[in-house]
N, C-alpha and C positions, 0 to 999 in steps of 0.2 A: 187948326192949332198943330194938325196931325202932323200936317206940310213945313212947318216950321220948321219940330221938334225934330222931323226926320231929316233936314236940312243941317241941324245944327248937330247932329249926332255921325253925319257925314262927314263931313268937315272936320268935327272931332276924332276921327277915326284916321281921317285922310293926313290929319299934321301929328296923329301919334305915327302912324307908317310914315311919315316923312322924317321923323327925328330919331330913326332909329339909329345906331353908329355903327358905320358899314366898318367891314375889318378888311384892313389892310395887307392883300396879298403879298408886298415886296416888290423886287424886281423878276421882270421876267428873265426866264436862262433861250437863249440863240442859241444856236447852232450852224456851226456853219461848213459850209459844203465846199468843196476844191472841184471844179471844173474841168474835166481832159476833151481837147478835142481829138476825135478822130481823122486821121489825113486820107484813108481808106473809100474809094466808090464804093457805094451802095447799089448793087446793081436789083432792079427787079423784072420781072417776067408780066406782064398782061397778056395771057392770051383768050380773054373772054373779050368779047368789040358791043359795044351797045348797039342794041337794032332800035328802031324809031319808031311807036307807038303807033298801029295803025288803026284809027280809032277814026268812024266818021261823027260826025257829030253839026246841028243845024245852029244858027243861030242866027238872028234876024235883028234890022236895021229899021230902025223907026227912024219917022223925017222931024218928030220933035222928040228934046230932050225930059228925060225922066216923063217918059208915058207907062212903061211899067210900072213903077210907083202910083202913079195916079189912077190907072188900071186899077191898082193893088188895092188907092183909096177910096175908088168909089163904087165898095160894093153892096149889095144890099142884104138886109136879113128877114124871116116874116115876118119879124116885130116893126121894121120899120115901113110895114102896109101900115091903111089904116085898115077898122073894122067897119063893118055895115052890122049897126043896132036894129 
């Protein structure tokens, strides 16, 4: 009975919220701006140079697909081991 009453109240308040009259904001004012094209050349001087990162990294090659995923999923914990009673 409590669940039914709650459902009815939620539907009643939802219908009341939908029945509210919304205000009409009228027409939106637009602003028009003109575009001016500049024909001059822009000169940019870049004195900095990009240097390659000198970072040594080790990559592993696996013979089979998803080896890292299978190894991660095959972990065992202390709770997985049986206890001797």
